[in-house]
C-alpha positions as CSV (number, residue, x, y, z in Angstrom):
1,M,265.1,92.7,207.4
2,F,264.3,91.3,204.1
3,E,264.1,94.0,200.5
4,N,262.4,92.9,197.9
5,A,260.5,91.2,200.2
6,K,257.7,90.7,197.8
7,F,259.3,89.1,194.9
8,A,257.8,86.3,193.2
9,F,260.2,83.2,192.9
10,P,260.9,82.4,189.3
11,D,260.0,78.9,188.7
12,V,263.6,76.4,188.5
13,Q,263.1,75.4,185.2
14,D,262.3,78.8,184.2
15,A,264.9,81.0,185.2
16,H,267.5,79.1,183.2
17,L,270.6,80.4,185.2
18,R,269.1,83.5,185.7
19,R,268.2,84.1,189.1
20,V,270.8,86.0,191.2
21,L,270.9,86.9,195.1
22,V,272.8,90.2,196.6
23,V,274.2,90.7,199.8
24,D,275.3,94.0,200.9
25,D,274.3,96.0,203.9
26,S,274.4,99.1,201.8
27,R,271.0,99.6,200.6
28,A,272.5,102.1,198.0
29,Q,275.1,99.5,196.7
30,R,272.4,96.3,196.2
31,R,270.5,98.9,194.5
32,I,273.0,99.5,192.2
33,L,273.9,96.1,191.5
34,T,269.9,95.3,191.4
35,L,268.9,97.5,188.9
36,M,271.9,96.8,186.5
37,L,271.5,93.3,186.7
38,R,267.5,92.9,186.5
39,R,268.3,95.8,183.3
40,W,270.1,92.7,182.0
41,G,267.5,90.0,182.2
42,F,267.9,88.6,185.8
43,D,265.5,88.0,188.6
44,V,267.1,89.3,191.4
45,V,266.2,89.8,195.1
46,E,268.4,91.0,198.3
47,A,269.5,90.7,201.6
48,E,270.6,93.2,203.6
49,D,273.6,90.4,205.6
50,A,274.5,86.9,205.1
51,E,272.1,85.3,208.2
52,C,269.2,86.9,206.1
53,G,271.4,86.0,202.5
54,L,271.5,82.1,203.5
55,V,267.8,81.8,204.6
56,L,267.2,83.2,201.2
57,C,270.0,80.8,199.2
58,D,267.7,77.9,200.5
59,I,264.1,79.7,199.1
60,F,265.8,81.4,196.4
61,Q,268.4,78.7,194.9
62,P,270.2,81.0,193.0
63,D,272.5,80.6,190.6
64,F,274.3,83.8,191.4
65,I,276.0,85.0,194.5
66,I,277.3,88.7,195.3
67,S,278.5,89.5,198.3
68,D,280.3,92.1,199.7
69,W,283.0,91.3,201.9
70,M,282.4,93.3,205.0
71,M,279.2,93.2,206.7
72,P,277.8,92.8,210.4
73,G,277.8,89.7,212.0
74,L,279.1,87.3,209.2
75,S,282.1,88.6,206.5
76,G,281.4,87.7,202.7
77,P,284.5,84.5,203.2
78,E,282.5,83.4,206.7
79,F,278.7,83.9,204.3
80,C,280.1,81.9,201.8
81,A,281.7,79.3,203.2
82,A,278.4,79.0,205.2
83,F,276.9,78.6,201.6
84,R,279.0,76.2,200.3
85,A,278.2,73.9,203.6
86,T,274.9,73.3,203.2
87,Q,273.1,70.7,200.3
88,R,272.5,72.1,196.8
89,A,270.7,70.4,193.6
90,A,273.0,72.7,191.4
91,Y,276.5,74.5,192.2
92,G,275.9,78.5,193.2
93,Y,278.3,80.6,191.5
94,F,279.8,82.9,194.6
95,I,281.6,86.7,193.6
96,L,282.9,88.8,196.3
97,L,282.8,92.2,196.7
98,T,285.9,94.1,198.2
99,S,288.4,96.4,198.2
100,K,290.7,94.6,198.8
101,S,293.5,93.9,197.0
102,E,296.1,92.0,199.1
103,K,296.9,89.0,198.4
104,A,296.6,86.8,201.7
105,A,293.0,88.3,201.2
106,V,292.4,87.0,197.5
107,A,293.3,83.7,198.7
108,K,291.2,84.1,201.7
109,G,288.7,84.4,200.0
110,L,289.1,81.5,197.3
111,E,290.1,79.3,200.4
112,S,286.2,79.8,201.4
113,G,285.0,78.9,198.6
114,A,284.5,82.3,196.0
115,D,284.6,81.1,192.4
116,D,285.0,85.3,191.5
117,F,286.3,88.9,192.9
118,L,284.9,92.0,191.3
119,T,286.6,95.6,193.4
120,K,284.2,98.3,194.2
121,P,282.9,100.7,192.8
122,V,281.9,98.0,190.5
123,N,281.8,99.0,187.2
124,G,279.0,97.8,185.1
125,D,281.0,96.2,182.0
126,E,283.7,94.3,184.2
127,L,280.5,92.9,186.0
128,R,278.4,91.6,183.2
129,A,281.4,89.9,182.0
130,R,282.5,88.0,185.2
131,I,278.6,86.9,185.0
132,N,279.1,85.6,182.0
133,A,282.4,83.7,182.2
134,G,279.9,82.7,185.7
135,A,277.2,81.4,183.0
136,R,279.6,79.4,181.6
137,I,280.6,77.4,184.3
138,L,277.7,77.1,185.1
139,M,275.9,75.5,181.8
140,M,279.2,73.0,182.2
141,E,278.2,72.2,185.3
142,Q,274.6,71.3,184.2
143,E,276.0,69.2,181.1
144,L,278.1,67.0,183.3
145,R,275.3,66.8,186.6
146,A,273.0,65.7,183.2
147,K,275.7,63.3,181.7
148,N,276.1,62.0,185.2
149,A,272.6,61.3,186.0
150,M,271.6,59.7,182.4
151,I,275.1,57.5,183.2
152,A,273.8,56.2,186.4
153,D,270.6,55.9,184.8
154,T,271.9,53.3,182.5
155,L,274.6,52.0,184.8
156,A,271.8,50.9,186.9
157,E,269.6,50.0,184.0
158,L,273.1,47.3,183.3
159,Q,273.2,47.0,186.6
160,M,269.5,45.5,186.2
161,I,271.1,43.6,183.3
162,H,274.1,42.5,185.2
163,A,271.9,41.0,187.9
164,S,269.2,39.1,185.3
165,I,272.1,37.5,183.4
166,D,274.2,36.2,186.3
167,K,270.2,34.5,187.7
168,D,270.4,32.8,184.3
169,L,274.1,32.0,185.0
170,Q,273.4,30.7,188.1
171,Q,270.7,28.4,187.4
172,A,272.7,27.6,184.0
173,R,275.5,26.6,186.6
174,V,272.9,24.1,188.7
175,L,272.2,22.5,184.8
176,Q,275.6,22.0,183.7
177,Q,276.1,20.2,186.9
178,S,273.2,18.1,186.4
179,L,275.4,16.8,183.4
180,M,277.1,15.0,186.3
181,P,274.7,13.5,188.3
182,V,277.3,11.7,190.8
183,R,280.0,12.4,191.6
184,S,281.4,8.2,192.2
185,A,279.8,5.2,190.8
186,I,280.5,1.6,191.8
187,F,280.8,-0.6,188.5
188,G,281.4,-4.1,190.3
189,Q,284.5,-4.1,191.8
190,S,285.5,-0.8,190.8
191,R,285.1,2.7,191.8
192,V,284.7,5.8,189.1
193,S,284.8,9.1,190.7
194,L,284.4,12.8,189.1
195,L,285.7,16.2,189.8
196,L,284.5,19.9,188.1
197,R,285.6,23.2,189.0
198,S,284.4,25.9,186.5
199,C,287.0,29.2,186.1
200,G,283.6,30.8,186.1
201,H,279.5,30.2,186.4
202,V,279.6,28.1,183.4
203,G,282.1,26.0,181.7
204,G,283.5,23.8,178.5
205,D,284.8,20.8,180.7
206,L,282.7,17.9,182.0
207,A,283.1,14.4,182.6
208,G,281.1,11.3,183.3
209,M,280.8,7.5,183.0
210,F,277.9,4.9,181.6
211,A,277.6,1.5,181.7
212,I,276.4,-1.0,180.4
213,Q,274.2,-4.7,181.2
214,N,277.1,-7.0,181.4
215,G,279.4,-4.7,183.4
216,D,281.6,-3.2,180.7
217,F,281.8,0.6,181.3
218,G,283.0,4.2,180.1
219,L,284.3,6.8,181.6
220,F,285.5,10.0,180.1
221,S,287.1,13.6,179.8
222,L,286.7,16.3,177.9
223,D,287.2,20.0,177.3
224,V,285.6,21.9,174.7
225,S,288.2,25.0,173.0
226,G,286.9,28.2,174.6
227,H,285.1,29.3,178.4
228,G,282.2,31.1,179.0
229,I,278.6,29.9,177.4
230,T,279.0,29.5,174.4
231,S,281.5,26.5,175.3
232,A,279.1,25.5,178.0
233,M,276.4,25.3,175.8
234,M,278.8,22.9,173.4
235,T,279.1,20.9,176.3
236,A,276.1,19.9,177.3
237,R,275.0,18.7,173.3
238,V,278.5,16.8,173.9
239,A,276.7,15.3,176.9
240,G,274.1,14.2,175.1
241,Y,275.3,11.9,172.9
242,L,277.3,10.3,176.1
243,S,274.4,10.2,178.2
244,S,274.3,7.2,180.7
245,D,270.4,7.9,181.3
246,Y,269.5,7.5,177.2
247,P,272.3,4.5,176.4
248,D,270.0,4.9,172.7
249,E,271.8,8.5,171.9
250,N,274.8,7.6,173.3
251,L,277.7,7.7,170.2
252,A,279.4,4.8,172.6
253,L,277.0,2.4,172.3
254,T,275.2,0.2,169.8
255,R,272.6,-2.2,169.7
256,S,273.4,-6.0,170.3
257,V,271.0,-9.6,170.8
258,T,271.8,-8.5,174.2
259,G,271.2,-5.3,174.9
260,F,274.0,-3.0,173.9
261,A,277.2,-3.0,173.1
262,F,280.3,-1.0,173.2
263,V,282.2,0.4,169.5
264,P,285.8,1.2,169.9
265,P,287.0,4.1,171.3
266,S,288.2,5.4,167.9
267,E,285.1,4.5,166.0
268,L,282.9,7.2,169.3
269,A,285.5,9.4,168.7
270,G,285.2,9.1,164.7
271,R,281.0,9.2,165.7
272,L,281.4,12.5,168.0
273,N,283.9,14.2,165.1
274,A,281.4,14.0,162.6
275,R,278.3,15.8,164.8
276,V,280.4,18.5,165.7
277,V,282.2,19.5,162.3
278,G,278.6,18.7,160.3
279,Q,277.1,21.8,163.2
280,Q,276.6,24.7,161.0
281,G,278.0,27.5,162.2
282,V,279.7,26.1,164.9
283,T,283.6,27.2,165.3
284,E,284.7,25.3,168.3
285,Y,286.3,21.9,169.0
286,L,287.0,19.8,172.0
287,T,289.5,17.2,173.0
288,M,288.5,14.1,175.0
289,A,289.9,10.7,176.3
290,Y,288.0,8.4,176.6
291,V,288.4,4.8,178.3
292,H,285.8,1.8,177.5
293,V,286.7,-1.2,180.5
294,A,285.6,-4.2,180.3
295,Q,284.9,-5.5,183.5
296,D,285.8,-9.3,183.8
297,T,289.2,-8.8,182.2
298,G,290.8,-5.5,182.8
299,L,291.0,-4.6,179.8
300,A,290.5,-0.6,179.2
301,R,290.7,0.5,175.3
302,F,290.8,4.3,174.9
303,V,291.5,7.0,172.8
304,Q,293.1,10.3,173.4
305,A,291.7,12.9,170.9
306,G,294.4,16.2,171.5
307,H,294.3,15.3,175.4
308,P,296.4,15.3,177.9
309,P,297.0,12.1,178.3
310,P,295.9,9.9,181.0
311,L,297.7,9.4,184.1
312,L,297.9,5.4,184.7
313,L,299.2,4.8,188.8
314,R,300.0,1.2,189.5
315,K,299.0,-0.5,192.6
316,D,302.7,-1.2,192.8
317,G,303.8,2.6,193.0
318,G,304.8,2.5,189.6
319,A,303.4,5.5,187.7
320,E,303.6,6.0,183.8
321,F,301.5,9.0,181.5
322,I,299.5,6.8,178.2
323,G,298.5,7.8,175.1
324,S,299.5,9.0,172.1
325,G,298.4,12.5,171.2
326,G,295.9,12.4,168.5
327,L,293.6,15.2,166.6
328,P,290.6,16.9,168.9
329,V,287.6,16.6,167.7
330,G,285.5,18.9,165.4
331,L,289.0,20.2,163.7
332,I,288.7,18.5,160.9
333,E,286.3,16.3,158.6
334,N,286.9,12.9,158.5
335,A,290.3,13.1,161.3
336,P,291.3,9.8,162.1
337,F,291.7,8.7,165.6
338,E,293.6,5.9,166.9
339,D,292.8,3.1,169.6
340,H,294.8,2.1,172.3
341,A,294.5,-0.4,175.2
342,V,296.2,-1.1,178.3
343,Q,295.7,-3.5,181.0
344,L,294.7,-3.4,184.2
345,A,295.1,-5.2,187.9
346,P,293.4,-5.1,191.0
347,G,294.8,-2.2,192.7
348,D,295.2,0.2,189.5
349,R,294.2,3.7,189.1
350,L,293.6,6.0,186.3
351,L,293.5,9.3,186.0
352,L,291.5,11.4,183.2
353,Y,291.9,15.2,183.5
354,T,292.0,18.5,181.5
355,D,294.6,20.8,180.9
356,G,293.2,23.0,183.8
357,F,295.3,21.7,185.8
358,T,298.9,20.9,183.6
359,E,299.0,24.4,182.2
360,A,297.7,26.1,185.9
361,V,299.9,29.3,186.0
362,L,302.0,29.3,189.2
363,P,303.1,32.0,191.0
364,D,306.3,32.6,189.5
365,G,305.4,32.3,185.8
366,S,305.6,28.4,184.6
367,M,303.2,25.8,184.7
368,L,302.4,23.2,186.6
369,D,303.1,20.6,183.4
370,E,302.8,17.0,183.3
371,A,305.8,16.3,186.5
372,G,304.2,18.8,188.6
373,L,301.1,17.3,188.3
374,L,302.8,13.6,188.9
375,K,304.0,15.2,191.9
376,L,300.4,16.3,193.2
377,V,299.3,13.3,192.7
378,L,301.8,11.6,194.5
379,S,302.0,13.6,197.9
380,I,298.3,12.6,198.2
381,P,297.6,10.3,201.0
382,A,296.9,5.9,200.7
383,D,293.9,6.6,202.7
384,R,292.4,9.4,200.1
385,T,290.2,7.6,197.7
386,G,287.0,8.5,195.4
387,P,285.7,11.5,195.5
388,D,288.5,12.7,198.3
389,F,291.1,12.0,196.5
390,L,290.1,14.6,193.5
391,D,289.2,17.2,196.2
392,A,292.9,16.9,197.7
393,L,294.2,17.4,194.4
394,Y,292.1,20.2,193.6
395,D,292.9,21.3,197.4
396,G,296.9,20.6,196.3
397,L,296.5,22.6,192.7
398,K,295.2,25.4,194.9
399,N,298.2,25.2,197.5
400,R,300.9,25.4,194.6
401,L,298.8,28.3,192.8
402,D,299.3,30.1,197.1
403,G,295.4,29.6,197.4
404,R,294.3,31.9,194.5
405,T,290.7,30.4,194.2
406,E,290.5,31.8,191.2
407,F,291.7,29.6,188.0
408,D,292.6,30.7,184.2
409,D,290.5,27.4,183.1
410,D,288.3,24.9,184.1
411,I,288.7,22.4,185.9
412,S,288.0,18.9,185.6
413,A,289.2,14.9,186.2
414,A,287.7,11.2,186.2
415,L,289.1,9.2,188.7
416,L,289.1,4.6,187.8
417,E,289.5,2.7,190.6
418,F,289.8,-0.8,189.2
419,G,288.9,-3.7,191.0
420,D,289.6,-2.7,194.6
421,Q,286.5,-2.0,196.1
């Protein structure tokens, strides 16, 4: 059944594009082809029909298959189709031997998966040329396979690195959230609530609050330029300058005979500006709105350092944006900052927010802007207060964006509800 049954199968690594399977029901035709191919240095095995050829394909893993078209059992095209259906590590170049020259017959051979044709009787020079052409194709296929394997290995390595980075970023997100340990706190008769949503794992926004022994308290909203890890690291550093846990390190406070006292908001901005400008190699800056509230009088003194203007919501329904802009913190050495003041009455609210709200891009390409933010705020039911109010504001923004959950910028806010708790 098998011709050359005692051949020694060459090692795959040593037989580089040298293995040829000849399949033909004519013993004489097989011998002629085998002698030529062996003379050229190929390792050749023979099969008398397609069924034997398929078995040898599995064992021998030929680089080239030369098969007669007309054979008992499976024809050459049927053998080729069956060969193509087998699982192989590498491509096999298939040449059909035929006396057919009709276009329909050639098309049928190509459809079966054949790569080339030789007309019988076979000319040695033509066979060598077809084998060389096939070898070039197989070499390119091998190179492509090697490169694909390298790409797959590199991709797997990158995926492992990405997974490690992602894990670190998830932890960084937890750490950044810890900079805002509580979402809401009561100060006397007032309440301050916070919101923080990063557009990535970590971001450059932060909102916070702190108080001193006499009941006065401060709240702030800040936005570090840029996004991602660099901005988040800058945010973490600035959070230390406004710490509620370590008042000695808080730039908004100073030691007094009774404990701690607030410095003017403009002085806080100046102190913070000096720290940021003085950091070697740091190009980031930040915008900030900071408010110091006297609990007993309701006087709110604030500084607006390049930040969106705070929104004052009066109990009687009045609403206005307050402040006059100002320079960002960390942009210019010795930058001047200005104090502002507003008198709060019980029931008044003050909203600090970042430009993630006002610069959110709507489906029509326009920005929400201050008018759109005010409209969102006024649409929130009166019974939504504290953190619920901020969540409703965030949900309202998502609805304006047609439910899109991916934002181009970080979102944060601080809400003061004065003297109405």
